N, CA, C and O of each residue as an XYZ file, in Angstrom:
748
protein
N       0.817     -1.200      0.000
C       0.000      0.000      0.000
C       0.856      1.256      0.000
O       0.465      2.263     -0.591
N       2.019      1.220      0.652
C       2.877      2.406      0.698
C       3.507      2.679     -0.662
O       3.918      3.811     -0.919
N       3.597      1.713     -1.518
C       4.210      1.885     -2.829
C       3.355      2.800     -3.705
O       3.903      3.591     -4.473
N       2.054      2.713     -3.611
C       1.169      3.492     -4.482
C       1.383      5.001     -4.309
O       1.534      5.696     -5.313
N       1.402      5.543     -3.073
C       1.667      6.986     -2.963
C       3.029      7.366     -3.542
O       3.157      8.421     -4.164
N       4.034      6.539     -3.351
C       5.344      6.833     -3.894
C       5.305      6.857     -5.417
O       5.887      7.747     -6.038
N       4.621      5.886     -6.024
C       4.496      5.855     -7.476
C       3.725      7.069     -7.992
O       4.055      7.622     -9.041
N       2.702      7.476     -7.251
C       1.936      8.654     -7.674
C       2.812      9.897     -7.636
O       2.734     10.737     -8.532
N       3.647     10.021     -6.606
C       4.574     11.157     -6.536
C       5.561     11.120     -7.694
O       5.834     12.150     -8.309
N       6.092      9.952     -7.994
C       7.025      9.818     -9.100
C       6.350     10.177    -10.415
O       6.917     10.915    -11.220
N       5.165      9.670    -10.636
C       4.441      9.972    -11.877
C       4.162     11.466    -12.004
O       4.248     12.023    -13.098
N       3.832     12.103    -10.911
C       3.570     13.545    -10.938
C       4.835     14.326    -11.245
O       4.765     15.402    -11.839
N       5.991     13.806    -10.853
C       7.249     14.517    -11.058
C       7.808     14.329    -12.463
O       8.624     15.141    -12.899
N       7.405     13.298    -13.183
C       7.987     13.018    -14.490
C       7.861     14.163    -15.485
O       8.863     14.497    -16.118
N       6.691     14.792    -15.669
C       6.650     15.906    -16.614
C       7.598     17.031    -16.217
O       8.209     17.649    -17.089
N       7.735     17.309    -14.939
C       8.639     18.363    -14.491
C      10.086     17.984    -14.806
O      10.881     18.835    -15.203
N      10.426     16.696    -14.628
C      11.784     16.270    -14.935
C      12.079     16.451    -16.418
O      13.162     16.917    -16.774
N      11.145     16.095    -17.285
C      11.342     16.259    -18.725
C      11.507     17.728    -19.084
O      12.327     18.067    -19.937
N      10.739     18.604    -18.447
C      10.812     20.031    -18.742
C      12.147     20.620    -18.309
O      12.549     21.673    -18.803
N      12.832     19.955    -17.394
C      14.110     20.458    -16.909
C      15.296     19.857    -17.649
O      16.440     20.089    -17.256
N      15.058     19.096    -18.704
C      16.158     18.568    -19.495
C      16.988     19.736    -20.012
O      16.430     20.771    -20.376
N      18.310     19.590    -20.051
C      19.153     20.700    -20.512
C      18.788     21.208    -21.909
O      18.852     22.413    -22.154
N      18.409     20.322    -22.826
C      18.087     20.781    -24.170
C      16.834     21.645    -24.173
O      16.724     22.567    -24.981
N      15.874     21.357    -23.267
C      14.649     22.159    -23.186
C      14.991     23.560    -22.670
O      14.502     24.558    -23.198
N      15.816     23.624    -21.655
C      16.229     24.924    -21.122
C      16.966     25.729    -22.185
O      16.770     26.939    -22.307
N      17.807     25.059    -22.945
C      18.531     25.747    -24.024
C      17.562     26.264    -25.083
O      17.654     27.419    -25.500
N      16.637     25.416    -25.518
C      15.656     25.820    -26.533
C      14.799     26.978    -26.023
O      14.515     27.920    -26.762
N      14.398     26.903    -24.783
C      13.583     27.960    -24.173
C      14.340     29.300    -24.222
O      13.764     30.338    -24.546
N      15.617     29.255    -23.899
C      16.433     30.474    -23.918
C      16.586     31.045    -25.312
O      16.493     32.258    -25.505
N      16.822     30.176    -26.288
C      16.950     30.629    -27.676
C      15.630     31.224    -28.152
O      15.612     32.291    -28.765
N      14.526     30.537    -27.871
C      13.213     31.015    -28.305
C      12.848     32.343    -27.653
O      12.207     33.188    -28.277
N      13.249     32.527    -26.416
C      12.929     33.767    -25.706
C      13.767     34.939    -26.192
O      13.363     36.089    -26.021
N      14.915     34.681    -26.790
C      15.806     35.757    -27.215
C      15.400     36.384    -28.543
O      15.694     37.557    -28.775
N      14.743     35.649    -29.408
C      14.459     36.141    -30.762
C      13.336     37.186    -30.800
O      13.546     38.250    -31.382
N      12.153     36.943    -30.212
C      11.062     37.916    -30.351
C      11.371     39.338    -29.865
O      10.962     40.287    -30.535
N      12.066     39.537    -28.744
C      12.355     40.917    -28.343
C      13.212     41.667    -29.362
O      13.042     42.872    -29.551
N      14.126     40.962    -30.014
C      14.959     41.599    -31.044
C      14.096     42.029    -32.227
O      14.264     43.128    -32.755
N      13.181     41.170    -32.639
C      12.290     41.527    -33.739
C      11.391     42.693    -33.347
O      11.169     43.602    -34.147
N      10.881     42.672    -32.139
C      10.021     43.751    -31.657
C      10.767     45.084    -31.685
O      10.183     46.106    -32.044
N      12.035     45.090    -31.315
C      12.831     46.318    -31.337
C      13.002     46.829    -32.765
O      12.884     48.029    -33.012
N      13.280     45.927    -33.702
C      13.440     46.315    -35.102
C      12.111     46.841    -35.656
O      12.096     47.831    -36.388
N      11.011     46.192    -35.313
C       9.693     46.644    -35.781
C       9.335     48.005    -35.202
O       8.794     48.856    -35.908
N       9.628     48.216    -33.939
C       9.340     49.505    -33.303
C      10.082     50.622    -34.030
O       9.518     51.687    -34.283
N      11.341     50.379    -34.363
C      12.131     51.369    -35.092
C      11.562     51.596    -36.499
O      11.466     52.737    -36.950
N      11.188     50.526    -37.183
C      10.640     50.651    -38.529
C       9.319     51.426    -38.524
O       9.070     52.239    -39.415
N       8.486     51.175    -37.532
C       7.212     51.893    -37.429
C       7.473     53.371    -37.157
O       6.788     54.231    -37.711
N       8.445     53.673    -36.320
C       8.781     55.072    -36.021
C       9.270     55.797    -37.271
O       9.007     56.987    -37.443
N       9.981     55.082    -38.142
C      10.539     55.710    -39.340
C       9.559     55.766    -40.507
O       9.544     56.749    -41.247
N       8.735     54.723    -40.685
C       7.897     54.681    -41.883
C       6.470     54.251    -41.656
O       5.767     53.907    -42.606
N       6.027     54.265    -40.405
C       4.670     53.843    -40.107
C       4.528     52.337    -40.191
O       5.464     51.635    -40.573
N       3.339     51.839    -39.830
C       3.126     50.385    -39.863
C       3.353     49.769    -41.240
O       3.877     48.661    -41.348
N       2.958     50.487    -42.293
C       3.159     49.926    -43.641
C       4.641     49.736    -43.943
O       5.001     48.846    -44.713
N       5.504     50.558    -43.349
C       6.940     50.395    -43.515
C       7.488     49.193    -42.769
O       8.521     48.640    -43.147
N       6.809     48.792    -41.725
C       7.261     47.650    -40.933
C       6.911     46.313    -41.577
O       7.496     45.288    -41.228
N       5.974     46.314    -42.502
C       5.580     45.051    -43.145
C       6.765     44.419    -43.861
O       6.963     43.207    -43.787
N       7.542     45.223    -44.543
C       8.739     44.714    -45.208
C       9.764     44.187    -44.222
O      10.483     43.232    -44.519
N       9.834     44.805    -43.047
C      10.751     44.329    -42.008
C      10.337     42.930    -41.567
O      11.174     42.035    -41.453
N       9.049     42.747    -41.322
C       8.567     41.416    -40.933
C       8.861     40.392    -42.036
O       9.263     39.261    -41.763
N       8.651     40.813    -43.277
C       8.846     39.899    -44.402
C      10.317     39.557    -44.609
O      10.658     38.398    -44.846
N      11.195     40.567    -44.519
C      12.600     40.362    -44.853
C      13.504     40.157    -43.641
O      14.315     39.231    -43.615
N      13.364     41.017    -42.649
C      14.266     40.982    -41.500
C      13.997     39.801    -40.567
O      14.935     39.181    -40.066
N      12.729     39.489    -40.333
C      12.412     38.405    -39.399
C      13.044     37.081    -39.843
O      13.663     36.408    -39.018
N      12.914     36.681    -41.113
C      13.591     35.441    -41.526
C      15.114     35.538    -41.424
O      15.780     34.562    -41.078
N      15.664     36.724    -41.726
C      17.111     36.898    -41.599
C      17.548     36.763    -40.143
O      18.579     36.158    -39.848
N      16.753     37.331    -39.238
C      17.075     37.233    -37.819
C      16.980     35.782    -37.345
O      17.807     35.332    -36.551
N      15.978     35.053    -37.828
C      15.844     33.639    -37.474
C      17.022     32.841    -38.018
O      17.538     31.950    -37.343
N      17.451     33.162    -39.244
C      18.605     32.482    -39.837
C      19.867     32.742    -39.030
O      20.643     31.822    -38.773
N      20.076     33.998    -38.628
C      21.261     34.338    -37.831
C      21.217     33.623    -36.484
O      22.233     33.101    -36.025
N      20.051     33.599    -35.852
C      19.916     32.901    -34.567
C      20.121     31.399    -34.751
O      20.691     30.740    -33.881
N      19.661     30.859    -35.875
C      19.873     29.436    -36.169
C      21.363     29.135    -36.294
O      21.859     28.167    -35.716
N      22.071     29.968    -37.050
C      23.510     29.759    -37.243
C      24.261     29.871    -35.918
O      25.200     29.117    -35.661
N      23.843     30.809    -35.088
C      24.524     31.023    -33.814
C      24.222     29.921    -32.800
O      25.097     29.525    -32.030
N      22.986     29.429    -32.801
C      22.560     28.487    -31.757
C      22.645     27.017    -32.141
O      22.731     26.151    -31.271
N      22.621     26.733    -33.433
C      22.588     25.338    -33.871
C      21.180     24.764    -33.982
O      21.017     23.588    -34.307
N      20.166     25.575    -33.719
C      18.767     25.161    -33.857
C      18.223     25.673    -35.186
O      18.629     26.739    -35.650
N      17.313     24.928    -35.800
C      16.541     25.454    -36.930
C      15.383     26.237    -36.318
O      14.572     25.675    -35.582
N      15.304     27.526    -36.619
C      14.319     28.405    -35.998
C      13.453     29.026    -37.076
O      13.941     29.458    -38.120
N      12.146     29.061    -36.799
C      11.228     29.770    -37.691
C       9.972     30.125    -36.932
O       9.741     29.643    -35.823
N       9.156     30.980    -37.543
C       7.864     31.334    -36.976
C       6.792     30.660    -37.815
O       6.917     30.557    -39.035
N       5.735     30.201    -37.151
C       4.622     29.544    -37.830
C       3.307     30.089    -37.272
O       3.262     30.659    -36.182
N       2.240     29.897    -38.047
C       0.928     30.348    -37.607
C      -0.151     29.511    -38.277
O       0.009     29.059    -39.410
N      -1.253     29.312    -37.560
C      -2.408     28.641    -38.168
C      -3.054     29.535    -39.215
O      -3.607     29.048    -40.201
N      -2.983     30.846    -38.999
C      -3.486     31.832    -39.958
C      -2.280     32.626    -40.443
O      -2.005     33.727    -39.966
N      -1.576     32.047    -41.392
C      -0.306     32.617    -41.812
C      -0.474     33.758    -42.801
O      -1.460     33.839    -43.534
N       0.495     34.613    -42.799
C       0.635     35.678    -43.791
C       1.653     35.220    -44.826
O       1.395     35.257    -46.029
N       2.780     34.801    -44.355
C       3.862     34.350    -45.211
C       3.653     32.871    -45.531
O       3.471     32.068    -44.615
N       3.675     32.499    -46.801
C       3.473     31.082    -47.146
C       4.518     30.145    -46.545
O       4.283     28.941    -46.448
N       5.664     30.681    -46.144
C       6.700     29.846    -45.510
C       6.403     29.607    -44.034
O       7.114     28.844    -43.380
N       5.369     30.241    -43.504
C       5.051     30.123    -42.072
C       3.965     29.091    -41.790
O       3.355     29.108    -40.721
N       3.723     28.202    -42.733
C       2.726     27.149    -42.537
C       3.321     26.094    -41.606
O       4.417     25.596    -41.864
N       2.622     25.749    -40.538
C       3.170     24.766    -39.593
C       3.129     23.353    -40.159
O       2.246     23.010    -40.945
N       4.100     22.536    -39.747
C       4.023     21.112    -40.073
C       3.022     20.476    -39.109
O       2.457     21.175    -38.267
N       2.794     19.194    -39.211
C       1.766     18.542    -38.391
C       2.038     18.661    -36.901
O       1.111     18.892    -36.124
N       3.294     18.507    -36.485
C       3.633     18.615    -35.065
C       3.367     20.036    -34.566
O       2.776     20.223    -33.503
N       3.802     21.029    -35.333
C       3.594     22.427    -34.951
C       2.108     22.782    -34.939
O       1.637     23.503    -34.060
N       1.385     22.267    -35.920
C      -0.056     22.546    -35.983
C      -0.766     21.985    -34.749
O      -1.617     22.655    -34.164
N      -0.421     20.774    -34.359
C      -1.031     20.177    -33.165
C      -0.718     21.023    -31.928
O      -1.583     21.221    -31.075
N       0.513     21.520    -31.833
C       0.882     22.367    -30.691
C       0.089     23.665    -30.703
O      -0.394     24.100    -29.657
N      -0.054     24.295    -31.874
C      -0.794     25.556    -31.970
C      -2.274     25.368    -31.628
O      -2.866     26.209    -30.951
N      -2.862     24.285    -32.085
C      -4.266     23.998    -31.759
C      -4.405     23.794    -30.248
O      -5.353     24.280    -29.633
N      -3.450     23.071    -29.659
C      -3.456     22.862    -28.210
C      -3.281     24.184    -27.469
O      -3.947     24.417    -26.460
N      -2.394     25.055    -27.956
C      -2.191     26.358    -27.328
C      -3.488     27.174    -27.346
O      -3.853     27.786    -26.343
N      -4.180     27.179    -28.485
C      -5.448     27.917    -28.574
C      -6.467     27.373    -27.573
O      -7.171     28.140    -26.915
N      -6.539     26.052    -27.463
C      -7.473     25.425    -26.520
C      -7.125     25.811    -25.086
O      -8.003     26.161    -24.298
N      -5.851     25.744    -24.759
C      -5.413     26.057    -23.399
C      -5.595     27.534    -23.070
O      -5.972     27.877    -21.949
N      -5.330     28.405    -24.033
C      -5.541     29.842    -23.805
C      -7.021     30.132    -23.595
O      -7.380     30.940    -22.739
N      -7.883     29.473    -24.372
C      -9.331     29.654    -24.210
C      -9.800     29.172    -22.841
O     -10.802     29.656    -22.314
N      -9.065     28.210    -22.264
C      -9.406     27.696    -20.941
C      -8.811     28.557    -19.824
O      -9.004     28.259    -18.646
N      -8.092     29.619    -20.187
C      -7.602     30.555    -19.191
C      -6.113     30.537    -18.918
O      -5.636     31.314    -18.090
N      -5.358     29.670    -19.592
C      -3.908     29.673    -19.371
C      -3.291     30.918    -20.011
O      -3.802     31.439    -21.002
N      -2.207     31.376    -19.440
C      -1.493     32.543    -19.945
C      -0.835     32.206    -21.283
O       0.044     31.345    -21.322
N      -1.234     32.857    -22.384
C      -0.648     32.530    -23.694
C       0.869     32.695    -23.739
O       1.548     31.958    -24.454
N       1.405     33.645    -22.990
C       2.848     33.880    -23.011
C       3.638     32.730    -22.382
O       4.850     32.642    -22.580
N       2.987     31.865    -21.641
C       3.672     30.761    -20.976
C       3.492     29.419    -21.691
O       3.995     28.398    -21.221
N       2.792     29.411    -22.803
C       2.498     28.151    -23.482
C       3.687     27.693    -24.317
O       4.219     28.437    -25.140
N       4.084     26.460    -24.082
C       5.200     25.870    -24.797
C       5.019     24.364    -24.855
O       4.239     23.787    -24.097
N       5.748     23.741    -25.760
C       5.766     22.274    -25.846
C       7.176     21.867    -26.244
O       7.797     22.496    -27.100
N       7.674     20.810    -25.616
C       8.998     20.279    -25.922
C       8.898     18.764    -25.952
O       8.386     18.143    -25.021
N       9.385     18.188    -27.016
C       9.337     16.729    -27.165
C      10.509     16.257    -28.011
O      11.079     17.014    -28.797
N      10.849     15.006    -27.832
C      11.758     14.330    -28.750
C      10.861     13.493    -29.641
O      10.153     12.603    -29.169
N      10.896     13.784    -30.932
C      10.022     13.088    -31.881
C      10.859     12.574    -33.051
O      11.911     13.138    -33.355
N      10.401     11.511    -33.706
C      11.140     11.036    -34.878
C      10.883     11.948    -36.083
O       9.739     12.278    -36.394
N      11.952     12.341    -36.740
C      11.880     13.090    -37.991
C      12.782     12.353    -38.970
O      13.988     12.243    -38.754
N      12.194     11.855    -40.037
C      12.928     11.042    -41.014
C      13.671      9.886    -40.344
O      14.793      9.547    -40.721
N      13.016      9.283    -39.334
C      13.579      8.124    -38.662
C      14.623      8.433    -37.601
O      15.174      7.513    -36.998
N      14.903      9.701    -37.362
C      15.911     10.101    -36.358
C      15.250     10.826    -35.211
O      14.347     11.631    -35.440
N      15.670     10.569    -33.975
C      15.118     11.343    -32.859
C      15.530     12.811    -32.997
O      16.691     13.129    -33.253
N      14.557     13.677    -32.823
C      14.763     15.109    -33.027
C      14.161     15.885    -31.875
O      13.037     15.614    -31.451
N      14.913     16.852    -31.371
C      14.383     17.759    -30.357
C      13.452     18.750    -31.051
O      13.824     19.377    -32.043
N      12.240     18.883    -30.517
C      11.274     19.858    -31.043
C      10.808     20.729    -29.888
O      10.464     20.228    -28.817
N      10.800     22.024    -30.112
C      10.347     22.984    -29.106
C       9.527     24.051    -29.817
O       9.897     24.524    -30.891
N       8.414     24.421    -29.206
C       7.573     25.477    -29.764
C       7.038     26.321    -28.615
O       6.661     25.798    -27.566
N       7.011     27.630    -28.828
C       6.527     28.583    -27.818
C       5.547     29.534    -28.483
O       5.822     30.084    -29.549
N       4.398     29.719    -27.840
C       3.368     30.605    -28.371
C       3.873     32.041    -28.450
O       4.647     32.493    -27.606
N       3.422     32.740    -29.475
C       3.719     34.161    -29.637
C       2.404     34.932    -29.538
O       1.668     35.038    -30.519
N       2.111     35.468    -28.357
C       0.890     36.269    -28.226
C       1.029     37.590    -28.986
O       2.121     38.147    -29.096
N      -0.078     38.071    -29.496
C      -0.108     39.334    -30.227
C       0.181     40.484    -29.271
O      -0.449     40.608    -28.220
N       1.132     41.316    -29.646
C       1.457     42.519    -28.888
C       0.603     43.674    -29.430
O       0.129     43.617    -30.565
N       0.415     44.696    -28.635
C      -0.334     45.876    -29.082
C       0.255     46.409    -30.390
O      -0.484     46.755    -31.312
N       1.561     46.473    -30.467
C       2.260     46.947    -31.655
C       1.857     46.165    -32.908
O       1.776     46.732    -33.998
N       1.606     44.871    -32.749
C       1.297     43.995    -33.880
C      -0.076     44.270    -34.496
O      -0.313     43.943    -35.659
N      -0.975     44.867    -33.720
C      -2.349     45.051    -34.215
C      -2.441     46.064    -35.350
O      -3.457     46.114    -36.042
N      -1.408     46.867    -35.556
C      -1.407     47.804    -36.686
C      -1.453     47.069    -38.020
O      -1.946     47.600    -39.015
N      -0.934     45.842    -38.032
C      -0.908     45.043    -39.266
C      -1.655     43.723    -39.140
O      -2.007     43.108    -40.148
N      -1.900     43.285    -37.912
C      -2.554     41.997    -37.682
C      -3.891     42.139    -36.965
O      -4.526     41.134    -36.646
N      -4.327     43.362    -36.709
C      -5.558     43.591    -35.959
C      -6.807     43.423    -36.795
O      -6.781     42.836    -37.877
N      -7.899     43.951    -36.274
C      -9.194     43.876    -36.963
C      -9.082     44.534    -38.336
O      -8.592     45.659    -38.434
N      -9.522     43.862    -39.394
C      -9.370     44.406    -40.752
C      -9.937     45.821    -40.911
O      -9.354     46.648    -41.613
N     -11.063     46.096    -40.265
C     -11.678     47.417    -40.412
C     -10.882     48.521    -39.713
O     -11.134     49.706    -39.933
N      -9.927     48.133    -38.877
C      -9.114     49.125    -38.166
C      -7.734     49.323    -38.791
O      -6.973     50.184    -38.348
N      -7.407     48.537    -39.812
C      -6.118     48.685    -40.475
C      -6.156     49.920    -41.370
O      -7.175     50.208    -41.998
N      -5.051     50.642    -41.425
C      -4.999     51.834    -42.274
C      -5.045     51.425    -43.747
O      -4.637     50.317    -44.094
N      -5.534     52.303    -44.604
C      -5.540     51.992    -46.042
C      -4.137     51.688    -46.580
O      -3.986     50.838    -47.458
N      -3.117     52.368    -46.066
C      -1.749     52.115    -46.518
C      -1.305     50.698    -46.141
O      -0.641     50.029    -46.931
N      -1.666     50.240    -44.942
C      -1.323     48.882    -44.507
C      -2.060     47.861    -45.371
O      -1.464     46.886    -45.828
N      -3.344     48.084    -45.593
C      -4.135     47.165    -46.415
C      -3.539     47.059    -47.816
O      -3.420     45.959    -48.358
N      -3.167     48.185    -48.401
C      -2.593     48.184    -49.751
C      -1.270     47.422    -49.781
O      -1.028     46.631    -50.693
N      -0.425     47.654    -48.800
C       0.873     46.979    -48.756
C       0.711     45.472    -48.539
O       1.425     44.671    -49.142
N      -0.229     45.094    -47.677
C      -0.484     43.668    -47.460
C      -0.992     43.004    -48.729
O      -0.563     41.901    -49.068
N      -1.896     43.662    -49.427
C      -2.414     43.083    -50.688
C      -1.300     42.922    -51.710
O      -1.268     41.952    -52.467
N      -0.383     43.890    -51.720
C       0.734     43.846    -52.669
C       1.681     42.686    -52.350
O       2.058     41.926    -53.241
N       2.058     42.555    -51.089
C       3.055     41.563    -50.705
C       2.487     40.187    -50.374
O       3.150     39.168    -50.568
N       1.246     40.168    -49.872
C       0.637     38.915    -49.418
C      -0.804     38.816    -49.916
O      -1.734     39.022    -49.135
N      -1.005     38.514    -51.160
C      -2.382     38.466    -51.678
C      -3.259     37.406    -50.998
O      -4.485     37.513    -51.026
N      -2.654     36.404    -50.398
C      -3.423     35.354    -49.718
C      -3.343     35.480    -48.197
O      -3.484     34.488    -47.482
N      -3.119     36.689    -47.708
C      -2.957     36.946    -46.275
C      -4.159     36.460    -45.475
O      -5.309     36.709    -45.836
N      -3.865     35.756    -44.371
C      -4.910     35.291    -43.449
C      -4.623     35.747    -42.026
O      -5.339     35.371    -41.098
N      -3.582     36.552    -41.845
C      -3.091     36.874    -40.506
C      -3.623     38.193    -39.964
O      -2.849     39.027    -39.491
N      -4.932     38.389    -40.027
C      -5.556     39.589    -39.465
C      -6.691     39.161    -38.539
O      -7.097     38.000    -38.513
N      -7.191     40.143    -37.778
C      -8.301     39.868    -36.875
C      -7.876     39.582    -35.453
O      -8.695     39.158    -34.638
N      -6.611     39.804    -35.138
C      -6.091     39.515    -33.797
C      -6.228     40.723    -32.887
O      -6.212     41.871    -33.331
N      -6.362     40.430    -31.609
C      -6.330     41.470    -30.581
C      -5.181     41.148    -29.637
O      -4.710     40.012    -29.596
N      -4.724     42.148    -28.872
C      -3.595     41.899    -27.971
C      -3.856     40.714    -27.042
O      -4.935     40.562    -26.469
N      -2.822     39.884    -26.920
C      -2.896     38.721    -26.046
C      -3.285     37.437    -26.757
O      -2.991     36.349    -26.260
N      -3.939     37.535    -27.903
C      -4.298     36.316    -28.635
C      -3.046     35.687    -29.234
O      -2.096     36.387    -29.583
N      -3.053     34.383    -29.348
C      -1.918     33.676    -29.942
C      -1.967     33.879    -31.451
O      -2.893     33.429    -32.125
N      -0.949     34.567    -31.967
C      -0.878     34.823    -33.396
C      -0.074     33.744    -34.107
O      -0.219     33.548    -35.314
N       0.755     33.061    -33.375
C       1.587     32.020    -33.953
C       2.534     31.498    -32.907
O       2.255     31.542    -31.708
N       3.675     30.995    -33.385
C       4.657     30.429    -32.459
C       6.037     30.519    -33.072
O       6.202     30.604    -34.289
N       7.015     30.497    -32.198
C       8.391     30.324    -32.632
C       8.703     28.855    -32.397
O       8.400     28.304    -31.339
N       9.309     28.233    -33.388
C       9.531     26.796    -33.315
C      11.000     26.481    -33.600
O      11.625     27.087    -34.471
N      11.523     25.539    -32.860
C      12.928     25.158    -32.970
C      13.026     23.647    -33.117
O      12.219     22.902    -32.562
N      14.023     23.207    -33.870
C      14.290     21.765    -33.926
C      15.741     21.540    -34.270
O      16.394     22.370    -34.904
N      16.233     20.383    -33.831
C      17.569     19.925    -34.198
C      17.654     18.434    -33.857
O      16.936     17.950    -32.982
N      18.527     17.720    -34.548
C      18.661     16.294    -34.248
C      19.107     16.069    -32.810
O      19.948     16.798    -32.285
N      18.535     15.058    -32.188
C      18.969     14.658    -30.849
C      20.216     13.810    -30.995
O      20.373     13.111    -31.996
N      21.105     13.857    -30.014
C      22.326     13.027    -30.128
C      22.008     11.548    -30.002
O      22.911     10.714    -30.073
């Protein structure tokens, strides 16, 4: 009878132990470092050329920043969304499942800024570290990702020019707009 409480304690501790794996902590740190840098670049671009000027920054600079962070960290880094603007931001099945789960959990009251998933999954037959962290919409983001009727005509025109199939509008601050996702082969 004494074994059952001990097993229950062990079972309860297992998810916490997995979350404390060194690779998860590393991925968490890398994922947390990228968005503030992009936000700073976007803030500067908006100050210089308005929100319509920042659209090009998101299109060009964000992938460059992810590439630089990938080269520096050894992780493959990108941003994905269920309602993507950039056709390269379409999530794979693992990322899509995480994003759907994040939306469900946020709707149930969890803090969107704290939503993450880390797993070792097979990719092409090899164990691979996968990490994804929700990216809640910031107030700054609503100039280009907010309610369509509130977007400026200049923003609408620029979005139509660069992203004719854009689906990334209608967000309000705090909603999950997408995620930053990382992966690399496990040793």
